[in-house]
MARSETOR-540858 format. One record per residue: x, y, z of N, C-alpha, C in turn; residue in three letters. Coordinates in steps of 0.2 Angstrom, whole numbers, plus 5000, padded with zeros to 4 digits. Layout:
BEGIN
XYZXYZXYZAla ...
END
This chain:
BEGIN
500449945000500050005000500450065000Met 501050065003501550125003501750134996Asp 501950084992502150094986501550124981Leu 500950104983500350124979500250204980Ala 500350224986500250294988500850334985Ile 501450304985502050334982501950354975Leu 501650304971501550314964500950354963Trp 500450364967499950414967500250484967Phe 500750494972501050554972501550564966Val 501850514964502250524958501850544952Ile 501250514951500850534945500650604946Ile 500450624952500350694953500850744951Ala 501450724953502050754951502150764943Val 502050704940502050704932501550754929Leu 500950754932500450794929500650874931Trp 500950884937501250944938501750974933Thr 502250924931502650944926502350964919Gly 501850924918501550934911501150994911Tyr 500751014916500351074916500751134917Leu 501351134921501751194921502151204914Val 502351154911502751164905502351164899Leu 501951114898501451124892500951174893Glu 500851204899500351254900500551314897Gly 501251334897501451394893501451384886Phe 501551324884501551304877500851314874Asp 500351294878499651304876499451384876Phe 499751414881499651484881499951524875Gly 500551504873500851544867500451524861Val 500251464860499851444855499151484854Gly 498851494860498251524860498351604858Met 498851624860499051694859499251714852Leu 499351664847499651664841499351724836Leu 498651734837498351784833498151844837Ser 498251844844498051894848498651944849Ile 499251924850499851974851500152004845Leu 500151974840500552004834500152064832Pro 500452124830500152184827500652204821Arg 500352254818500652294812500452264806Gly 500852284800500652264794500752184793Asp 500552164787500452084786501152054787Lys 501652084784502352054785502652054792Glu 502452114796502652114803502352064807His 501652064806501252014810501551944809Arg 501751924803502051854801502651844805Glu 503151904805503751894809503651884817Lys 503151924819502951914826502651844828Glu 502251814823502051754824502551704824Arg 503051714820503651664820504051674826Arg 504051734829504451744836504051704841Val 503451704841503051664846503151594845Leu 503151564839503251494838503951474840Val 504451514838505151504840505251504848Asn 504851534851504951534859504851464862Thr 504451424859504251364861504451304856Ile 504751324851504951274846505451224848Gly 505951244852506451194854506151154860Pro 505651164863505451134869504751104870Val 504351114865503651094865503551024865Trp 503950984861503850914861504150884867Asp 504750904870504950884876504450894882Gly 504050944882503550954887503050904887Asn 502850884881502350834880502550764883Glu 503150754884503450694887503150674894Val 503050734897502750724904502050694904Trp 501650714898500950684898501050604896Leu 501450594891501550524890501750484896Leu 502250504900502450474906501950464911Thr 501550514912500950514916500450464914Ala 500350454908499850404905500150334906Gly 500750334904501150264905501150244912Gly 501350284917501350274924500650254927Ala 500150284924499450264927499250194924Thr 499450184918499350114915499650064919Phe 500250074921500650024924500550014931Ala 500450074935500350074942499650064944Ala 499150094940498450084942498050064936Phe 498150004934497749984928497049994928Pro 496749984934495949994934495850074933Glu 496250114936496150184936496150204929Trp 496650184925496750194918496150174914Tyr 495950114915495350084911494750124912Ala 494550134919493950174920493950244917Thr 494550284918494650354916494650354909Met 494950314905495050324898494450294895Phe 494050254897493450234894492850284896Ser 492850314902492350364903492450424900Gly 493150444899493350504896493550494888Phe 493250444885493450424878493450484873Tyr 492850514873492750564868493150624869Ile 493150654876493550714877494350694876Pro 494550644878495250624877495450614869Leu 494950584865495050584858495050654855Leu 494650694857494650764854495350804856Ile 495550794863496250814865496750784860Ile 496750724859497250694855497350714848Leu 496750724845496750754838497050824838Val 496850864843497050934844497850934845Gly 498150884849498850884850499250864844Leu 498950814840499250784834499250844829Val 498650874828498650934823499150984825Ala 499151004831499651054833500351034832Arg 500550974834501250954833501450954825Gly 500950924821501150924814501250994811Val 500851044814500851114812501551144814Ala 501751134820502351154822502951134818Phe 502951064816503451034812503451064805Glu 502951074802502851084795502751154793Tyr 502651204798502451274796502951304792Arg 503651294794504151324790504451284784Gly 504051234782504351194777504151214770Lys 503551254770503351284764503251354764Ile 503551394760503551464760502951494756Ala 502351494760501751514757501251534762Asp 501051604762500651634767500051594769Pro 499651564764499051524765499251464770Val 499851424768500051374772500251384779Trp 500551444780500751464786500051484790Ala 499551514787498951534791498651464793Arg 498551414788498251354790498651324796Arg 499251324796499651294802499551334808Cys 499451394808499351434813498651424816Asp 498151414812497551394814497551324818Gln 497951274815497951214818498351214825Ala 498851264826499151274832498651304837Ile 498251344835497851384840497251334842Gln 496951294837496451244839496751194844Leu 497351174842497651124846497951144853Gly 497851214854498051234860497351254864Ser 496951284861496251304865495951244867Trp 495851194863495451134865495751104871Ile 496351074871496551044877496551094883Pro 496751154882496751204888496051204891Ala 495551194888494851184891494651114893Val 494851064889494551004891494950964897Leu 495650984897495950964903495650984910Trp 495451044910495151074916494451034917Gly 494051024911493450984912493550914915Val 494050884912494250814915494450814922Ala 494850864924495050864931494450884936Phe 494050934933493450954937493050894939Gly 492950844934492550784935492850734940Asn 493550734940493850694944493850714951Leu 493850784952493750814959492950804961Val 492550814957491850814959491550734959Arg 491850694955491650624956491250604950Gly 491350544948490950514942490450464944Leu 489950454940489450404941489650334939Leu 489850294944490150224943489750174946Leu 489750114942489350054944489750014949Asp 489549954951489849914956490549894953Ala 490549884947491249864944491749924942Asp 491549984945491950044944491950064937His 491450054933491450074926490950134926Gln 491250184922490850244921490150234917Tyr 489650254920488950244917488550314916Val 488950364916488550434916488450464909Gly 488850434904488750464898489150534897Gly 489250554890489650604888489350674891Phe 488750684891488450754893488450764900Trp 488550704904488550714911489250744913Ala 489750734909490350764910490350844910Leu 489850874906489850944905489450974910Leu 489550964916489150994922489451054924Asn 489151104927489351164929490051174932Pro 490151124937490851124941491351114936Phe 491351064932491851044927491951094922Ala 491451124919491451184914491851244917Leu 491751254923492151314926492851294927Val 492951224929493651204929493951214922Gly 493651194917493951214910494051284909Gly 493651324911493751404911494351414915Leu 494451384921495051394925495651384922Thr 495751324919496351304916496451344910Thr 495951364906496051414900496351474902Leu 496051504908496351574910497051564913Thr 497151514916497851504919498351494914Leu 498251454909498651434903498751504899Phe 498251544898498351604894498851644898Leu 498751654905499151694909499851664909Leu 499951604909500651574909500951584903His 500651574897500951594891501051664890Gly 500651704892500851784891501451794895Ala 501551774901502051784905502751754902Val 502651694899503251664896503451704890Phe 502951734886503151774880503551834882Val 503251864888503651924890504351904893Ala 504351844895505051824898505551804892Leu 505251784886505751754881505751804875Lys 505451864875505451904869505751974871Thr 505852014866506052084867505752124862Asp 505752194863505452234859504652244860Gly 504352264855503652284856503152224858Glu 503352164855502952104857503052094865Ile 503552104867503652094875503252144879Arg 503252204876502852254880502052234880Asp 501852214874501152194873500952134877Arg 501452084877501352024882501352044889Ala 501752084891501752104898501152144900Gln 500852184896500252214897499652164897Arg 499652124893499152074893499152024899Leu 499752004901499851964907499552004913Ala 499752064913499452104919498752104920Ser 498352104914497652104914497352034915Gly 497751984912497551914913497651884920Leu 498151914924498251894931497651914935Ala 497351964934496751984938496151934936Val 496051924930495551884927495651814930Val 496251784930496451724933496251714940Ala 496451774944496351774951495651764953Leu 495151794949494451794950494151724948Val 494351694942494051634939494351574943Val 495051574944495351514947495151514954Ala 495151574957495051584964494351554966Gly 493851574962493151554963493051484962Gly 493451454957493351374956493751344962Trp 494251364964494651334970494251334976Ala 493951384977493451394984492851344983Ile 492551344977492051294976492251224977Trp 492851204974493051134975493251124982Ala 493551174985493751164992493151154997Gln 492651194996492051195000491651124999Val 491551114992491051064991491350994990Ala 492050984989492250914987492950904990Tyr 493250944994493950934996493950925004Ser 494550925006494650905013495050965017Val 495150965023495351025027496051055024Thr 496451005024497151025023497351055016Trp 496851045011497051075005496851145005Thr 496551175010496551245010497151275010Trp 497751245012498351275011498551285004Gly 498351234999498451244992498051304989Ala 497451314992497051364989497351434991Val 497651434997497951505000498551514996Val 498951464995499551474991499451494984Val 498951464980498751484974498551554973Ala 498151574978497851644979498451694980Ala 498951684984499451724985499951724979Leu 500051674976500451664970500151714964Ala 499451704963499151744958499251824960Leu 499151834966499251904968499951934967Leu 500451884968501051904966501251914959Gly 500851874955500951884948500651954945Val 500051974948499852034947500352094948Val 500652084954501152134956501752134952Ala 501952074950502652064947502552084939Ala 501952074936501852094929501852164929Thr 501552204934501552274934502152304935Arg 502652264938503252294940503752264934Ala 503552234929503952204923504452164926Arg 504352124931504752064933504552004931Arg 504751984924504451924921504651864924Glu 505251864926505551794929505151784936Gly 505051834940504651824946503951804944Thr 503651834939502951824937502851754935Ala 503351724931503351664928503351604933Phe 503851624938503851574944503251564948Thr 502951624949502351624953501751594949Leu 501751604943501251574939501351494939Ser 501951474939502051404939501851374946Ala 501951414952501751394958501051384959Val 500651434955499951424955499651364952Thr 500051334947499851274944500051214948Leu 500551224952500751164956500251164962Val 500051224965499551224970498851194967Ala 498651204961498051174958498151104958Ala 498651074956498751004956498650974963Val 498951004968498950984975498250984977Val 497851034975497151034977496750974974Leu 496850964967496550914963496650844966Ile 497250824967497450764969497350754977Phe 497450804981497250804988496450794989Gly 496050824984495350814985495150734983Ser 495550704978495350644976495550584982Met 496150594985496450554990495950534995Tyr 495850474997496250414995495950374990Pro 495550404986495250374980495650404973Glu 495650364968495850384962495350414957Val 494750384958494150414955493550414960Ile 493350464963492850474968492150454964Pro 491650424967491050414964490550474967Ala 490050494962489650544964489250524970Val 489050464971488650444977489050424982Asp 489750414981490150394986490250324988Gly 489750284985489750214986490150164982Gly 490250184976490650144972491350174970Asn 491650214974492250254972492850204971Ser 493250214967493850174965494450204970Leu 494650164974495150184979495850164976Thr 496350194979497050184977497250104978Ile 497050074984497150004985496849964980Ala 496249974978495849934973496149944966Glu 496450004964496650014957497349994956Ala 497749984961498449974960498649904958Ser 499249904955499549844952499849804958Ser 500249754957500549714962501149754965Thr 501349724971501949754974502549754969Asp 502649694966503249684962503249734956Tyr 502649744953502649794947502849864950Thr 502549884956502749944958503449954960Leu 503749904963504449904965504949914959Thr 504749874954505149884947505149954945Val 504449974945504350044942504750094946Met 504750084953505150134957505850134956Thr 506150074955506850074953507050114946Trp 506650094942506650134935506650204936Val 506150224939506050304940506650334944Ala 506950294949507450324953508050334948Val 508250294943508750294939508650344933Phe 508050344930507950374924507650454925Leu 507350464930507050534931507550584931Thr 508150574935508650624935508950644928Pro 508950584924509250594917508750644913Val 508150624913507650664910507650734912Val 507650744918507650814921508250854919Ile 508850824919509450854917509450874910Ala 509250824906509250844899508750904897Tyr 508150894900507650954899507951014901Gln 508251014907508551084910509051104905Ser 509451064903510051084898509651114892Trp 509151084889508851114883508551184885Thr 508251194890508051264892508651314893Tyr 509151294896509751334896510051354890Trp 510051304885510351324879509951374875Val 509251364875508851414872508551464876Phe 508951494881508751534886508651614884Arg 509051634878509051704877508351724874Arg 508251794874507651824872507651824864Arg 507051824861507051834854506651894852Leu 506751924846506351974843506351964836Ser 505952014833505852004825506552014822Thr 507052044825507652054822508051984821Lys 507851934825508151864824507751824819Asp 507251844816506851804811507151814804Ile 507451764801507751764794507151764789Pro 507351774783506851764778506651694777Ala 505951684775505751614775506151574771Pro 506351514773506751464770506451404767Ala 505751404767505351344765505351344757Gly 505151284755505051274748504451304745Leu 504451324739503751354736503351294734Ser 502751304733502351244730502551224723Trp 502851274719503051254712503651204713Gln 504151224718504751174718504551104721Lys 504051104725503751044728503451004722Ile 503051034718502751004712503350974707Lys 503851014706504350994702504750934704Asp 504850934711505150884714504750814714Ala 504150824715503650764715503550734708Ala 503550774703503350754696503950764691Phe 
END
């Protein structure tokens, strides 16, 4: 049971890494048509600046999601089965969005054509907006509880997932990711786009404080336990700090506090679920950690693998961020180097 609880905590940590790192990716993607200004050529340069801020790291950030899913499958197979079957449609929509977004990132610069670039930008935006909302809806349902039968199978149907509490949860992750992305852009860029991102982040911080604060209090009062009030307070103080830091143009501090907010949100979510992995709405058929976990042998092997490999992954990803740490501006954007449609046709035929 100790190992099962340990892996419940590890999965929470993996989701924390995903939401903190992929959260600003989503935010930058959603801002792709909001932040750029100026004439057509200048807007395209600024969009390329935004894409380049996350270009070297977005795929590495998604590794946290893959690892969280794989760890859930191995450590808690029944949790994985119930959650993925119950959330089949939302997760499929998220997957399609992530695939379209990834393809657009990789192929946006391959063809020097404005229409092609615009279509890729649309895919990046849709692949950012949709998961930003649906992840919040999914976690909101996990905090609120699902309608489970005696075999721990979800029987509520798709529309039951779109309840008010979960929808506000989706709005919460949306605003938090927009804020996180705006702060990241202000931290990673220079010039006019940095100023615009800083002003936007300053306003979004107030919106996030209201929306996320309201949802957190709702979750705490209705579905959580006493000790998670600490996470609610930390999140509120962190968001207040983001408001102050953005107005003082201290992007590093603002980004750190924005990340702290997301960490506190994960603590609230998983703390509300414990000692269950999927609470039931009626409380009678909840799936507990003990019921969902794998054998001790499986968890022991997984623990040793995590002990040796996790530091390697963290070190590599930290090195990547260090290498690509400098700020970007439109002056760093070269002329498009992609092939024209005519060259592609000539090469193909």
